[in-house]
C-alpha positions as CSV (number, residue, x, y, z in Angstrom):
1,X,-13.6,6.4,46.1
2,X,-10.4,7.5,44.5
3,X,-9.2,3.9,44.1
4,X,-12.5,2.9,42.4
5,X,-12.2,5.8,39.9
6,X,-8.6,4.9,39.2
7,X,-9.6,1.3,38.7
8,X,-12.4,2.3,36.4
9,X,-10.1,4.4,34.3
10,X,-7.6,1.6,34.0
11,X,-10.3,-0.9,32.9
12,X,-11.6,1.6,30.4
13,X,-8.1,2.2,29.0
14,X,-7.4,-1.5,28.7
15,X,-10.8,-2.1,27.1
16,X,-10.3,0.6,24.4
17,X,-6.7,-0.5,23.8
18,X,-7.8,-4.0,23.2
19,X,-10.5,-2.9,20.8
20,X,-8.0,-0.9,18.7
21,X,-5.7,-3.9,18.6
22,X,-8.5,-6.3,17.7
23,X,-9.6,-4.0,14.8
24,X,-6.0,-3.8,13.5
25,X,-5.7,-7.5,13.6
26,X,-9.0,-8.0,11.8
27,X,-7.5,-7.4,8.4
28,X,-7.6,-10.8,6.7
29,X,-4.6,-12.5,5.2
30,X,-5.3,-12.0,1.5
31,X,-3.6,-14.1,-1.2
32,X,-0.4,-12.3,-2.3
33,X,-0.2,-11.9,-6.1
34,X,2.9,-12.9,-8.0
35,X,5.3,-10.0,-7.4
36,X,6.5,-10.0,-11.1
37,X,3.3,-11.2,-12.6
38,X,3.0,-10.6,-16.4
39,X,-0.7,-10.0,-16.5
40,X,-3.0,-7.4,-14.9
41,X,-5.0,-8.6,-11.9
42,X,-8.8,-8.7,-12.3
43,X,-10.9,-6.5,-10.0
44,X,-13.6,-8.7,-8.6
45,X,-15.7,-5.6,-7.6
46,X,-16.7,-5.1,-11.3
47,X,-15.9,-1.4,-11.0
48,X,-16.6,0.5,-14.2
49,X,-16.0,4.0,-13.0
50,X,-12.6,5.7,-12.8
51,X,-11.4,6.4,-9.2
52,X,-13.5,3.7,-7.6
53,X,-11.8,1.7,-4.8
54,X,-10.3,-1.6,-5.8
55,X,-12.0,-4.6,-4.2
56,X,-10.6,-5.9,-0.9
57,X,-7.3,-7.7,-1.4
58,X,-3.8,-7.0,-2.5
59,X,-3.2,-5.3,-5.8
60,X,0.1,-5.1,-7.6
61,X,0.2,-1.5,-8.7
62,X,1.7,2.0,-8.3
63,X,0.6,5.2,-6.9
64,X,-0.3,7.9,-9.5
65,X,-1.3,10.8,-7.2
66,X,-1.7,11.5,-3.5
67,X,-3.1,14.0,-1.1
68,X,-3.3,13.9,2.7
69,X,-6.4,11.6,2.8
70,X,-6.3,9.4,-0.3
71,X,-4.1,7.7,-2.9
72,X,-4.9,7.2,-6.5
73,X,-3.3,4.0,-8.0
74,X,-3.5,1.7,-11.0
75,X,-2.6,-1.9,-11.6
76,X,0.7,-2.9,-13.1
77,X,2.3,-5.9,-14.7
78,X,5.8,-7.0,-15.5
79,X,6.9,-6.7,-19.1
80,X,9.9,-8.9,-20.0
81,X,12.5,-7.7,-22.4
82,X,14.8,-9.8,-24.5
83,X,17.8,-9.5,-22.2
84,X,16.1,-11.5,-19.3
85,X,15.1,-8.4,-17.4
86,X,12.1,-6.2,-17.7
87,X,10.1,-3.3,-16.3
88,X,6.7,-2.6,-14.8
89,X,4.0,-1.1,-17.1
90,X,0.6,0.3,-16.4
91,X,-2.6,-0.2,-18.4
92,X,-3.2,1.5,-21.8
93,X,-4.4,5.1,-21.6
94,X,-8.2,5.3,-21.5
95,X,-8.7,2.0,-19.7
96,X,-11.0,2.1,-16.6
97,X,-8.4,0.9,-14.2
98,X,-7.5,4.0,-12.1
99,X,-8.5,3.5,-8.5
100,X,-8.7,5.8,-5.5
101,X,-9.0,4.9,-1.9
102,X,-8.8,6.6,1.5
103,X,-5.7,6.0,3.6
104,X,-5.9,4.1,6.9
105,X,-4.9,6.3,9.8
106,X,-2.2,3.7,10.9
107,X,-1.2,2.6,7.4
108,X,1.7,0.2,7.1
109,X,4.3,1.4,4.7
110,X,7.2,-0.9,3.9
111,X,9.9,0.8,1.9
112,X,12.7,-0.7,-0.3
113,X,14.9,2.4,0.3
114,X,14.6,3.1,4.0
115,X,12.9,6.2,5.5
116,X,15.5,8.8,4.7
117,X,16.6,10.1,1.3
118,X,15.8,7.6,-1.5
119,X,18.9,5.7,-2.6
120,X,20.9,6.0,0.7
121,X,19.8,2.7,2.1
122,X,18.5,-0.6,0.7
123,X,15.9,-2.3,2.8
124,X,14.8,-5.3,0.7
125,X,14.1,-8.9,1.3
126,X,16.3,-10.4,-1.4
127,X,14.2,-13.5,-1.7
128,X,10.9,-11.7,-2.3
129,X,12.1,-8.3,-3.7
130,X,9.7,-6.6,-1.2
131,X,10.5,-3.7,1.1
132,X,11.0,-4.5,4.8
133,X,11.6,-1.1,6.5
134,X,8.5,0.3,8.1
135,X,8.2,4.1,7.6
136,X,5.7,6.6,8.6
137,X,2.7,7.7,6.5
138,X,4.4,11.1,6.2
139,X,7.3,9.5,4.3
140,X,4.8,7.6,2.1
141,X,2.8,10.8,1.3
142,X,6.0,12.8,0.7
143,X,7.3,10.2,-1.8
144,X,3.9,9.8,-3.5
145,X,3.6,13.6,-4.0
146,X,7.0,13.6,-5.8
147,X,5.5,11.3,-8.4
148,X,3.8,14.2,-10.1
149,X,7.0,16.3,-10.4
150,X,9.5,13.6,-11.2
151,X,7.5,10.8,-12.8
152,X,9.0,8.4,-10.3
153,X,6.4,5.7,-9.9
154,X,7.2,3.1,-7.3
155,X,5.8,-0.4,-7.8
156,X,4.1,-1.8,-4.7
157,X,1.7,-4.4,-3.3
158,X,-1.2,-2.3,-2.2
159,X,-3.6,-3.9,0.4
160,X,-7.2,-2.6,0.4
161,X,-9.6,-3.6,3.1
162,X,-13.2,-2.3,3.3
163,X,-12.3,0.3,0.6
164,X,-9.4,1.7,2.6
165,X,-5.7,1.3,1.9
166,X,-4.2,-0.4,5.0
167,X,-0.7,-1.4,3.6
168,X,1.7,-0.3,0.9
169,X,4.7,-2.6,0.4
170,X,7.2,-1.5,-2.2
171,X,8.7,-3.8,-4.9
172,X,12.4,-3.6,-5.6
173,X,13.0,-3.6,-9.4
174,X,16.3,-5.4,-10.2
């Protein structure tokens, strides 16, 4: 009797673990936008209200506000300057392009500056200019909350699936 209960518990545990893994793996491979694209990406959802979730896919954007359960974000584009460099810029004020989405419980956050104090470590793929160091959602939320106080917006590729943010991968600005 004890063996059959133990076996049933093991089967249940394996079955539920497999389900969680299958759900995590179910996020499709969306096309990745050009990291330093010079035009704003179009939202195929046709959203006309501020704070609506972006359609499923990867948006080049930055976080504008955060709380424990959702992030607000807007699209960005690369604006070249005459010296061969440039900077990211957001849409003009008043445009309907500010989005908000819930945060996935197991969000993937890939930082360009490690998980400790910003500027202490560089964790960038030099070929793609994308962050490679996986940090906790707590680090993401702490950094996102500092945006309001310091105005430090961090460009990123933001992956939305079923209206929920599942991945934030920061972009290193040269």
